LUMSEKE-960978 format. One record per residue (C-alpha): residue in three letters; x, y, z. Coordinates in nm, 3 decimals, padded with zeros to 5 digits. Layout:
<recs>
<ALA; <X; Y; Z>>
...
</recs>
This chain:
<recs>
<MET; <08.096; 16.243; 13.744>>
<LEU; <07.807; 16.484; 13.679>>
<ASP; <07.715; 16.311; 13.354>>
<SER; <07.691; 15.971; 13.522>>
<GLN; <07.477; 16.116; 13.801>>
<LEU; <07.245; 16.280; 13.551>>
<GLY; <07.220; 15.955; 13.358>>
<TRP; <07.123; 15.773; 13.676>>
<LEU; <06.860; 16.037; 13.755>>
<GLN; <06.699; 16.005; 13.414>>
<ASP; <06.566; 15.668; 13.522>>
<ALA; <06.199; 15.734; 13.597>>
<ALA; <06.210; 15.584; 13.948>>
<HIS; <06.514; 15.790; 14.050>>
<ALA; <06.378; 16.107; 13.890>>
<ASN; <06.056; 16.062; 14.085>>
<LEU; <06.255; 16.039; 14.408>>
<ILE; <06.443; 16.363; 14.357>>
<ARG; <06.123; 16.553; 14.283>>
<ARG; <05.995; 16.473; 14.633>>
<GLY; <06.224; 16.713; 14.816>>
<LEU; <06.094; 16.963; 15.069>>
<ARG; <06.102; 17.339; 15.015>>
<GLY; <06.059; 17.622; 15.262>>
<LEU; <06.095; 18.000; 15.270>>
<GLU; <06.189; 18.261; 15.526>>
<LYS; <06.137; 18.626; 15.434>>
<GLU; <06.213; 18.938; 15.635>>
<ALA; <06.027; 19.268; 15.592>>
<LEU; <06.043; 19.597; 15.781>>
<ARG; <05.726; 19.753; 15.914>>
<VAL; <05.711; 20.122; 15.819>>
<ASP; <05.464; 20.409; 15.854>>
<SER; <05.290; 20.580; 15.564>>
<GLU; <05.588; 20.811; 15.509>>
<GLY; <05.852; 20.539; 15.497>>
<HIS; <05.984; 20.580; 15.850>>
<LEU; <06.065; 20.272; 16.053>>
<SER; <05.776; 20.171; 16.276>>
<ALA; <05.815; 20.260; 16.643>>
<ARG; <05.533; 20.025; 16.746>>
<MET; <05.577; 19.695; 16.922>>
<HIS; <05.515; 19.370; 16.732>>
<PRO; <05.134; 19.364; 16.683>>
<THR; <04.955; 19.141; 16.933>>
<ARG; <04.719; 19.033; 16.655>>
<LEU; <05.013; 18.857; 16.493>>
<GLY; <05.083; 18.657; 16.808>>
<SER; <05.406; 18.614; 17.004>>
<ALA; <05.726; 18.655; 16.806>>
<LEU; <05.896; 18.415; 17.050>>
<THR; <05.682; 18.108; 16.981>>
<HIS; <05.480; 18.169; 16.663>>
<PRO; <05.569; 17.904; 16.402>>
<TYR; <05.506; 18.129; 16.099>>
<LEU; <05.537; 18.495; 16.206>>
<THR; <05.829; 18.611; 16.416>>
<THR; <06.081; 18.896; 16.422>>
<ASP; <06.445; 18.912; 16.324>>
<TYR; <06.682; 19.175; 16.465>>
<SER; <06.440; 19.460; 16.525>>
<GLU; <06.096; 19.476; 16.675>>
<ALA; <05.997; 19.627; 16.339>>
<LEU; <06.163; 19.356; 16.127>>
<LEU; <05.902; 19.088; 16.063>>
<GLU; <06.007; 18.742; 15.957>>
<PHE; <05.772; 18.512; 15.766>>
<VAL; <05.841; 18.139; 15.794>>
<THR; <05.666; 17.877; 15.584>>
<PRO; <05.637; 17.509; 15.666>>
<ALA; <05.835; 17.270; 15.446>>
<TYR; <05.624; 17.165; 15.148>>
<PRO; <05.674; 16.907; 14.870>>
<THR; <05.624; 17.169; 14.595>>
<ASN; <05.745; 17.523; 14.538>>
<TRP; <05.390; 17.628; 14.459>>
<GLU; <05.260; 17.526; 14.803>>
<THR; <05.551; 17.705; 14.970>>
<PHE; <05.492; 18.018; 14.763>>
<GLN; <05.117; 18.009; 14.828>>
<PHE; <05.165; 17.985; 15.204>>
<LEU; <05.396; 18.287; 15.194>>
<CYS; <05.129; 18.478; 15.000>>
<ASP; <04.861; 18.376; 15.250>>
<SER; <05.073; 18.487; 15.545>>
<HIS; <05.131; 18.824; 15.376>>
<CYS; <04.754; 18.862; 15.334>>
<PHE; <04.699; 18.793; 15.702>>
<VAL; <04.972; 19.033; 15.814>>
<CYS; <04.882; 19.319; 15.579>>
<GLN; <04.522; 19.302; 15.693>>
<ASN; <04.631; 19.328; 16.057>>
<LEU; <04.896; 19.603; 16.048>>
<GLU; <04.659; 19.891; 16.123>>
<GLY; <04.794; 20.165; 15.898>>
<GLU; <05.148; 20.031; 15.858>>
<LEU; <05.319; 19.887; 15.551>>
<LEU; <05.573; 19.618; 15.471>>
<TRP; <05.882; 19.778; 15.315>>
<ALA; <05.927; 19.629; 14.967>>
<GLN; <06.309; 19.648; 14.955>>
<SER; <06.602; 19.465; 15.113>>
<MET; <06.780; 19.793; 15.191>>
<PRO; <06.608; 19.986; 15.471>>
<CYS; <06.378; 20.284; 15.468>>
<ILE; <06.474; 20.611; 15.636>>
<VAL; <06.735; 20.538; 15.904>>
<ASN; <06.810; 20.813; 16.154>>
<PRO; <07.165; 20.757; 16.286>>
<SER; <07.078; 20.940; 16.607>>
<GLN; <06.775; 20.716; 16.668>>
<ASP; <06.841; 20.364; 16.784>>
<LEU; <06.675; 20.089; 16.584>>
<PRO; <06.456; 19.913; 16.842>>
<VAL; <06.589; 19.567; 16.924>>
<ALA; <06.332; 19.287; 16.912>>
<SER; <06.194; 19.204; 17.255>>
<TYR; <06.101; 18.847; 17.345>>
<GLY; <05.999; 18.883; 17.708>>
<PRO; <06.143; 18.775; 18.045>>
<SER; <06.167; 18.397; 17.991>>
<ASN; <06.521; 18.262; 17.973>>
<ILE; <06.503; 18.183; 17.602>>
<GLY; <06.336; 18.520; 17.541>>
<GLN; <06.611; 18.708; 17.725>>
<MET; <06.878; 18.517; 17.536>>
<LYS; <06.727; 18.606; 17.198>>
<THR; <06.698; 18.974; 17.294>>
<ILE; <07.052; 19.000; 17.432>>
<TYR; <07.194; 18.827; 17.125>>
<ARG; <07.034; 19.092; 16.906>>
<ARG; <07.154; 19.369; 17.134>>
<GLY; <07.504; 19.229; 17.092>>
<LEU; <07.473; 19.240; 16.712>>
<GLY; <07.396; 19.609; 16.740>>
<TYR; <07.703; 19.677; 16.953>>
<ARG; <07.925; 19.472; 16.722>>
<TYR; <07.813; 19.573; 16.374>>
<GLY; <07.586; 19.874; 16.419>>
<ARG; <07.210; 19.864; 16.432>>
<ALA; <07.146; 20.001; 16.083>>
<MET; <07.297; 19.692; 15.922>>
<GLN; <07.054; 19.475; 16.115>>
<ALA; <06.762; 19.641; 15.935>>
<ILE; <06.863; 19.483; 15.604>>
<ALA; <06.614; 19.219; 15.488>>
<GLY; <06.636; 18.916; 15.261>>
<VAL; <06.478; 18.591; 15.150>>
<HIS; <06.607; 18.246; 15.251>>
<TYR; <06.528; 17.929; 15.055>>
<ASN; <06.536; 17.603; 15.249>>
<TYR; <06.571; 17.273; 15.066>>
<SER; <06.613; 16.906; 15.148>>
<LEU; <06.617; 16.586; 14.946>>
<PRO; <06.363; 16.320; 15.051>>
<ILE; <06.498; 16.054; 15.288>>
<SER; <06.392; 15.787; 15.034>>
<PHE; <06.643; 15.932; 14.784>>
<TRP; <06.955; 15.869; 14.989>>
<GLU; <06.980; 15.489; 15.006>>
<PRO; <06.957; 15.440; 14.627>>
<PHE; <07.194; 15.734; 14.577>>
<ARG; <07.447; 15.582; 14.820>>
<GLU; <07.433; 15.259; 14.619>>
<GLN; <07.488; 15.452; 14.296>>
<GLN; <07.790; 15.621; 14.456>>
<LYS; <07.919; 15.281; 14.575>>
<LYS; <07.966; 15.414; 14.927>>
<THR; <07.954; 15.193; 15.235>>
<GLU; <07.957; 15.449; 15.516>>
<VAL; <07.668; 15.480; 15.760>>
<LEU; <07.372; 15.642; 15.586>>
<GLY; <07.358; 15.942; 15.820>>
<SER; <07.725; 16.019; 15.764>>
<PHE; <07.682; 15.977; 15.390>>
<ILE; <07.390; 16.221; 15.384>>
<SER; <07.584; 16.484; 15.580>>
<ALA; <07.888; 16.444; 15.354>>
<GLN; <07.673; 16.488; 15.043>>
<TYR; <07.508; 16.800; 15.183>>
<MET; <07.851; 16.945; 15.270>>
<GLY; <07.956; 16.883; 14.909>>
<LEU; <07.646; 17.072; 14.800>>
<VAL; <07.739; 17.358; 15.036>>
<ARG; <08.089; 17.383; 14.886>>
<ASN; <07.959; 17.393; 14.532>>
<TYR; <07.699; 17.651; 14.622>>
<ARG; <07.972; 17.870; 14.768>>
<ARG; <08.146; 17.841; 14.431>>
<LEU; <07.844; 17.961; 14.234>>
<ALA; <07.681; 18.198; 14.485>>
<TRP; <07.796; 18.487; 14.266>>
<LEU; <07.550; 18.365; 13.999>>
<PHE; <07.259; 18.399; 14.243>>
<ILE; <07.383; 18.745; 14.342>>
<TYR; <07.384; 18.847; 13.975>>
<LEU; <07.049; 18.692; 13.885>>
<PHE; <06.853; 18.768; 14.202>>
<GLY; <07.025; 19.075; 14.339>>
<ALA; <06.761; 19.346; 14.372>>
<SER; <06.927; 19.617; 14.580>>
<PRO; <07.125; 19.846; 14.344>>
<ALA; <07.027; 20.166; 14.528>>
<LEU; <06.970; 20.284; 14.882>>
<CYS; <06.867; 20.581; 15.091>>
<LYS; <07.160; 20.808; 15.183>>
<SER; <07.047; 20.793; 15.545>>
<PHE; <07.172; 20.433; 15.558>>
<CYS; <07.518; 20.514; 15.424>>
<PRO; <07.580; 20.890; 15.466>>
<GLU; <07.953; 20.859; 15.393>>
<GLY; <07.899; 20.685; 15.060>>
<HIS; <08.127; 20.425; 14.898>>
<GLU; <08.379; 20.429; 14.616>>
<ILE; <08.140; 20.269; 14.366>>
<LEU; <07.831; 20.469; 14.469>>
<GLU; <07.706; 20.763; 14.269>>
<GLU; <07.435; 21.011; 14.353>>
<LEU; <07.106; 20.937; 14.177>>
<ASP; <06.929; 21.227; 14.346>>
<PRO; <06.998; 21.431; 14.661>>
<SER; <06.873; 21.149; 14.889>>
<THR; <06.971; 20.837; 14.690>>
<TRP; <07.296; 20.650; 14.629>>
<HIS; <07.316; 20.389; 14.356>>
<GLY; <07.577; 20.161; 14.206>>
<PRO; <07.551; 20.205; 13.828>>
<PHE; <07.627; 19.834; 13.774>>
<SER; <07.543; 19.701; 14.122>>
<THR; <07.325; 19.397; 14.168>>
<SER; <07.306; 19.356; 14.546>>
<LEU; <07.432; 19.623; 14.783>>
<ARG; <07.285; 19.397; 15.054>>
<MET; <07.545; 19.130; 14.976>>
<SER; <07.833; 19.380; 14.946>>
<ASP; <08.060; 19.541; 15.202>>
<ILE; <07.796; 19.814; 15.231>>
<GLY; <07.554; 19.549; 15.358>>
<TYR; <07.623; 19.223; 15.539>>
<ARG; <07.996; 19.189; 15.478>>
<ASN; <08.222; 19.324; 15.752>>
<LYS; <08.590; 19.294; 15.841>>
<THR; <08.558; 19.060; 16.139>>
<GLN; <08.325; 18.820; 15.958>>
<ALA; <08.534; 18.837; 15.640>>
<GLU; <08.835; 18.717; 15.838>>
<LEU; <08.637; 18.429; 15.987>>
<GLN; <08.685; 18.130; 15.757>>
<ILE; <08.467; 17.835; 15.855>>
<SER; <08.562; 17.530; 15.650>>
<ALA; <08.285; 17.335; 15.477>>
<ASN; <08.520; 17.056; 15.373>>
<SER; <08.346; 16.820; 15.615>>
<LEU; <08.078; 16.842; 15.882>>
<THR; <08.348; 16.781; 16.144>>
<GLU; <08.555; 17.078; 16.023>>
<TYR; <08.245; 17.297; 15.995>>
<THR; <08.121; 17.231; 16.348>>
<ALA; <08.473; 17.256; 16.491>>
<GLY; <08.521; 17.594; 16.324>>
<LEU; <08.192; 17.728; 16.455>>
<ALA; <08.258; 17.593; 16.806>>
<ALA; <08.600; 17.759; 16.810>>
<ALA; <08.452; 18.093; 16.703>>
<VAL; <08.185; 18.071; 16.976>>
<THR; <08.449; 18.002; 17.244>>
<THR; <08.739; 18.228; 17.134>>
<PRO; <08.749; 18.584; 17.277>>
<ASN; <08.774; 18.887; 17.048>>
<ALA; <08.964; 19.192; 17.174>>
<ASP; <08.718; 19.444; 17.028>>
<TYR; <08.420; 19.266; 17.181>>
<GLU; <08.595; 19.251; 17.518>>
<LYS; <08.593; 19.632; 17.515>>
<ILE; <08.213; 19.627; 17.482>>
<GLY; <08.175; 19.409; 17.792>>
<VAL; <07.911; 19.148; 17.861>>
<ARG; <07.721; 19.288; 18.159>>
<VAL; <07.766; 19.658; 18.221>>
<ASN; <07.585; 19.839; 18.505>>
<GLY; <07.358; 19.538; 18.548>>
<GLU; <07.252; 19.518; 18.181>>
<TYR; <07.364; 19.257; 17.932>>
<ARG; <07.519; 19.408; 17.620>>
<GLN; <07.596; 19.077; 17.452>>
<LEU; <07.597; 18.706; 17.534>>
<SER; <07.977; 18.678; 17.535>>
<VAL; <08.296; 18.851; 17.421>>
<ASN; <08.376; 18.571; 17.177>>
<ILE; <08.413; 18.600; 16.798>>
<LEU; <08.057; 18.472; 16.765>>
<GLN; <07.797; 18.495; 17.041>>
<ILE; <07.617; 18.194; 16.894>>
<GLU; <07.659; 18.006; 16.567>>
<ASN; <07.380; 18.193; 16.386>>
<GLU; <07.592; 18.510; 16.399>>
<TYR; <07.816; 18.361; 16.131>>
<TYR; <07.696; 18.499; 15.799>>
<SER; <07.743; 18.284; 15.490>>
<SER; <07.575; 18.238; 15.155>>
<ILE; <07.442; 17.896; 15.256>>
<ARG; <07.409; 17.708; 15.585>>
<PRO; <07.386; 17.334; 15.651>>
<LYS; <07.110; 17.282; 15.908>>
<PRO; <06.964; 17.007; 16.127>>
<ALA; <06.587; 16.966; 16.110>>
<ILE; <06.545; 16.931; 16.486>>
<GLY; <06.450; 17.247; 16.670>>
<SER; <06.607; 17.201; 17.012>>
<ASP; <06.737; 17.467; 17.248>>
<ALA; <07.091; 17.326; 17.224>>
<PRO; <07.373; 17.503; 17.036>>
<LEU; <07.361; 17.448; 16.660>>
<THR; <07.691; 17.260; 16.658>>
<VAL; <07.554; 17.012; 16.911>>
<ASP; <07.246; 16.946; 16.698>>
<LEU; <07.455; 16.912; 16.381>>
<ARG; <07.689; 16.663; 16.546>>
<GLY; <07.394; 16.464; 16.677>>
<ALA; <07.146; 16.470; 16.388>>
<GLY; <07.374; 16.553; 16.096>>
<VAL; <07.279; 16.781; 15.810>>
<GLU; <06.915; 16.748; 15.712>>
<TYR; <06.861; 17.051; 15.488>>
<VAL; <07.035; 17.361; 15.354>>
<GLU; <06.940; 17.727; 15.386>>
<VAL; <07.029; 17.953; 15.089>>
<ARG; <07.071; 18.313; 15.201>>
<THR; <07.168; 18.509; 14.889>>
<LEU; <06.825; 18.617; 14.761>>
<ASP; <06.735; 18.983; 14.792>>
<ILE; <06.372; 19.082; 14.834>>
<ASN; <06.239; 19.103; 14.480>>
<MET; <06.039; 19.425; 14.502>>
<LEU; <05.896; 19.361; 14.154>>
<ASP; <05.681; 19.086; 14.309>>
<PRO; <05.436; 19.166; 14.593>>
<VAL; <05.554; 18.872; 14.806>>
<GLY; <05.924; 18.943; 14.745>>
<VAL; <06.012; 18.630; 14.547>>
<ASN; <05.866; 18.448; 14.247>>
<GLN; <05.826; 18.091; 14.133>>
<ASN; <06.088; 18.118; 13.859>>
<GLN; <06.343; 18.202; 14.126>>
<LEU; <06.237; 17.907; 14.341>>
<ARG; <06.246; 17.660; 14.053>>
<PHE; <06.587; 17.779; 13.941>>
<ALA; <06.717; 17.763; 14.299>>
<GLU; <06.598; 17.405; 14.339>>
<ALA; <06.756; 17.293; 14.011>>
<ALA; <07.081; 17.472; 14.099>>
<LEU; <07.099; 17.306; 14.441>>
<ILE; <07.053; 16.961; 14.288>>
<TYR; <07.330; 17.046; 14.042>>
<CYS; <07.549; 17.143; 14.339>>
<LEU; <07.477; 16.803; 14.494>>
<LEU; <07.557; 16.604; 14.181>>
<ALA; <07.868; 16.788; 14.058>>
<GLU; <08.213; 16.697; 14.181>>
<SER; <08.291; 16.897; 14.494>>
<PRO; <08.658; 16.895; 14.597>>
<PRO; <08.771; 17.063; 14.922>>
<ILE; <08.800; 17.442; 14.926>>
<ASP; <09.139; 17.573; 15.035>>
<ALA; <09.224; 17.927; 15.152>>
<VAL; <09.323; 18.040; 14.802>>
<GLU; <08.993; 17.926; 14.649>>
<GLN; <08.793; 18.075; 14.935>>
<ALA; <08.961; 18.412; 14.871>>
<GLU; <08.858; 18.385; 14.505>>
<ILE; <08.501; 18.299; 14.610>>
<ASP; <08.484; 18.604; 14.837>>
<ALA; <08.629; 18.829; 14.567>>
<ARG; <08.378; 18.704; 14.308>>
<ASP; <08.082; 18.755; 14.538>>
<LEU; <08.188; 19.110; 14.621>>
<ALA; <08.268; 19.203; 14.260>>
<VAL; <07.929; 19.079; 14.138>>
<ALA; <07.741; 19.245; 14.423>>
<LEU; <07.904; 19.582; 14.351>>
<GLU; <07.946; 19.574; 13.972>>
<GLY; <07.788; 19.257; 13.839>>
<ARG; <07.626; 19.425; 13.538>>
<LYS; <07.944; 19.603; 13.429>>
<PRO; <08.011; 19.520; 13.062>>
<GLY; <08.295; 19.274; 13.021>>
<LEU; <08.329; 19.205; 13.394>>
<MET; <08.589; 18.936; 13.460>>
<LEU; <08.589; 18.706; 13.764>>
<LEU; <08.883; 18.525; 13.920>>
<GLU; <08.851; 18.145; 13.911>>
<ASN; <09.132; 17.892; 13.961>>
<GLY; <09.388; 18.169; 13.922>>
<HIS; <09.253; 18.290; 13.587>>
<ASP; <09.021; 18.569; 13.479>>
<VAL; <08.699; 18.439; 13.329>>
<SER; <08.409; 18.627; 13.175>>
<LEU; <08.106; 18.649; 13.406>>
<GLN; <07.874; 18.598; 13.112>>
<ALA; <08.064; 18.303; 12.963>>
<ARG; <08.107; 18.126; 13.297>>
<GLY; <07.745; 18.191; 13.385>>
<ILE; <07.623; 18.034; 13.062>>
<VAL; <07.831; 17.720; 13.130>>
<LEU; <07.671; 17.687; 13.473>>
<VAL; <07.320; 17.753; 13.343>>
<ASP; <07.369; 17.487; 13.074>>
<ARG; <07.444; 17.227; 13.342>>
<ILE; <07.159; 17.346; 13.565>>
<GLN; <06.929; 17.316; 13.264>>
<GLU; <07.009; 16.943; 13.246>>
<VAL; <06.878; 16.905; 13.600>>
<ALA; <06.575; 17.121; 13.519>>
<ALA; <06.486; 16.888; 13.231>>
<ILE; <06.462; 16.598; 13.478>>
<LEU; <06.247; 16.800; 13.718>>
<ASP; <06.027; 16.932; 13.438>>
<VAL; <05.886; 16.602; 13.322>>
<ASP; <05.529; 16.717; 13.392>>
<GLY; <05.577; 17.065; 13.246>>
<GLU; <05.615; 17.233; 13.585>>
<GLY; <05.812; 17.532; 13.458>>
<TYR; <06.168; 17.441; 13.556>>
<LEU; <06.305; 17.472; 13.201>>
<ALA; <06.127; 17.804; 13.154>>
<ALA; <06.278; 17.925; 13.481>>
<VAL; <06.629; 17.838; 13.363>>
<GLU; <06.569; 18.002; 13.025>>
<ALA; <06.462; 18.321; 13.202>>
<GLN; <06.794; 18.329; 13.389>>
<ARG; <06.990; 18.255; 13.071>>
<ALA; <06.821; 18.557; 12.911>>
<ALA; <06.924; 18.774; 13.208>>
<LEU; <07.285; 18.662; 13.165>>
<MET; <07.278; 18.757; 12.797>>
<GLU; <07.089; 19.082; 12.860>>
<PRO; <07.177; 19.243; 13.196>>
<LYS; <06.885; 19.485; 13.155>>
<LEU; <06.656; 19.188; 13.234>>
<THR; <06.798; 19.142; 13.586>>
<PRO; <06.589; 19.268; 13.880>>
<SER; <06.864; 19.512; 13.975>>
<ALA; <06.860; 19.674; 13.629>>
<GLN; <06.481; 19.686; 13.618>>
<ILE; <06.466; 19.849; 13.960>>
<LEU; <06.717; 20.119; 13.866>>
<GLU; <06.529; 20.182; 13.544>>
<GLY; <06.204; 20.206; 13.740>>
<ILE; <06.349; 20.464; 13.980>>
<ARG; <06.488; 20.672; 13.694>>
<ASP; <06.170; 20.655; 13.486>>
<SER; <05.955; 20.751; 13.783>>
<ASP; <06.167; 21.058; 13.852>>
<GLN; <06.147; 20.957; 14.218>>
<SER; <06.399; 20.897; 14.494>>
<PHE; <06.474; 20.549; 14.627>>
<LEU; <06.246; 20.628; 14.921>>
<GLU; <05.955; 20.755; 14.710>>
<PHE; <05.977; 20.471; 14.458>>
<THR; <05.995; 20.200; 14.723>>
<LEU; <05.722; 20.359; 14.932>>
<ASP; <05.484; 20.368; 14.636>>
<LEU; <05.555; 20.002; 14.561>>
<SER; <05.507; 19.914; 14.928>>
<LYS; <05.167; 20.082; 14.923>>
<ALA; <05.072; 19.904; 14.601>>
<HIS; <05.170; 19.568; 14.750>>
<ALA; <04.972; 19.640; 15.067>>
<GLU; <04.665; 19.728; 14.860>>
<TYR; <04.705; 19.406; 14.662>>
<PHE; <04.714; 19.188; 14.973>>
<CYS; <04.436; 19.376; 15.147>>
<GLN; <04.206; 19.315; 14.851>>
<LEU; <04.261; 18.940; 14.865>>
<ARG; <04.038; 18.730; 15.087>>
<LEU; <04.167; 18.433; 15.279>>
<SER; <03.940; 18.133; 15.305>>
<PRO; <03.783; 18.076; 15.649>>
<GLU; <04.015; 17.777; 15.695>>
<LYS; <04.330; 17.979; 15.623>>
<MET; <04.214; 18.268; 15.839>>
<ALA; <04.150; 18.024; 16.123>>
<LEU; <04.499; 17.875; 16.077>>
<PHE; <04.673; 18.209; 16.129>>
<THR; <04.437; 18.332; 16.400>>
<THR; <04.472; 18.010; 16.598>>
<ALA; <04.850; 18.009; 16.556>>
<ALA; <04.864; 18.365; 16.694>>
<GLU; <04.648; 18.279; 16.993>>
<ARG; <04.840; 17.962; 17.077>>
<SER; <05.174; 18.140; 17.048>>
<LEU; <05.060; 18.396; 17.306>>
<GLU; <04.953; 18.111; 17.535>>
<ARG; <05.286; 17.927; 17.492>>
<THR; <05.485; 18.240; 17.567>>
<GLN; <05.279; 18.312; 17.876>>
<ALA; <05.336; 17.955; 17.996>>
<LEU; <05.711; 17.993; 17.941>>
<GLU; <05.719; 18.314; 18.138>>
<GLN; <05.521; 18.166; 18.427>>
<SER; <05.719; 17.844; 18.452>>
<SER; <05.986; 17.804; 18.716>>
<GLY; <06.341; 17.747; 18.604>>
<PRO; <06.701; 17.842; 18.666>>
<THR; <06.818; 18.201; 18.680>>
<PHE; <06.915; 18.350; 18.346>>
<GLU; <07.282; 18.343; 18.446>>
<ALA; <07.260; 17.969; 18.517>>
<TYR; <07.062; 17.910; 18.199>>
<LEU; <07.326; 18.089; 17.989>>
<ALA; <07.613; 17.906; 18.155>>
<SER; <07.440; 17.572; 18.097>>
<TYR; <07.387; 17.658; 17.730>>
<PHE; <07.755; 17.728; 17.664>>
<GLU; <07.870; 17.427; 17.869>>
<ARG; <07.710; 17.205; 17.603>>
<LEU; <07.947; 17.326; 17.330>>
</recs>
């Protein structure tokens, strides 16, 4: 199947179509002070309103910035916008820094991580309470972990010819959603490869995990590290937790996916019932259900609708179908000032197209368990010599299986690279990292910490300062400066208008939201 798809794509007209996809990035970064402590300041007014700004918002914490790029037709434009937004932010932080790592800075267990505040409007209250609920459910420290998300969609002009090539007769919208769900399944199968190649969190401050972990060793009195770890962020030290691990949302079809999410958002959880929803007049969470809203479900990749309505995600997916995917397995690459590089973006694009083209059978419970086990093993010990992974009931070599996948991804890269845009070079760089684990970001970061004779905190803080200096020395053009300044001003105006508008009580607003499920 893959060979016939690749043959079809080698036709110049079809190859030109697939190169016209849209790419976007979302990147989180903690604001810290000059000593590496989490910022206690509110979201800077100069950056606009986190509630309505299209490019600069916050994630869980008031101190956790989130950069959002528009969708662009090239990775370079997407990357450049992310660089420009970093310039604007770094030049408006007034003495603060952006933490260069996925794993947090100094975390004081006795000091609550400040939850992001979005104001008194109904949508603002809902966003704040949702985040408060995450803190009650999973602990606030975990919510300080940061990452990079890569968003990708094929151009709408690609799908009709592709449907003809597939000899499918279903409605185009249904066909597109089914193809994206196939991509999602295949990405789940190879997510471990991204964790190995792009994991960049092999160490962390002991303040984040005072009790340690069976694979962690002391690097210095204040630093834990996994000797062969690639991504502690993607391990059970980071995002993985028992309740979420037990929540299996099928990606075998869009219908199954939305039904699974809807069930999780409407099914009570005994532990969350103990927390309560509204206690002494204050909301602790939006509901006592397994998920408060669909975005609480953590997965390596999400199918998304392009529309940005205020309806539940499942409603939008059922109505508009899948229009793009969001890859969530990239750590912040602290070796690059912006946290990601173009080689990573090019490889990610080629890999996603491979996931679309390759055969994608349904995933049953047994295979999903193997997927979860692979992801965890690679996150914790991906660089361990001779590491074996479980696939289809058999142990396979990480290196050998990775090379097979990279070979197929390279075939896609060759089609994308017709104008010498660096896709083949990006794949070759990842092949080299498979053959030589010391070339992975995780290995380079550990080596950097050791060579510097510094702690995780000191090493990351120095890099954070270097990155801030780099961005502060750059000068945005008047047009780009005006873009970000105007966006900040308009976001403040939109938020003020929201807060001054009349509407239902928050209780009625929340009830109406969940009634739409």
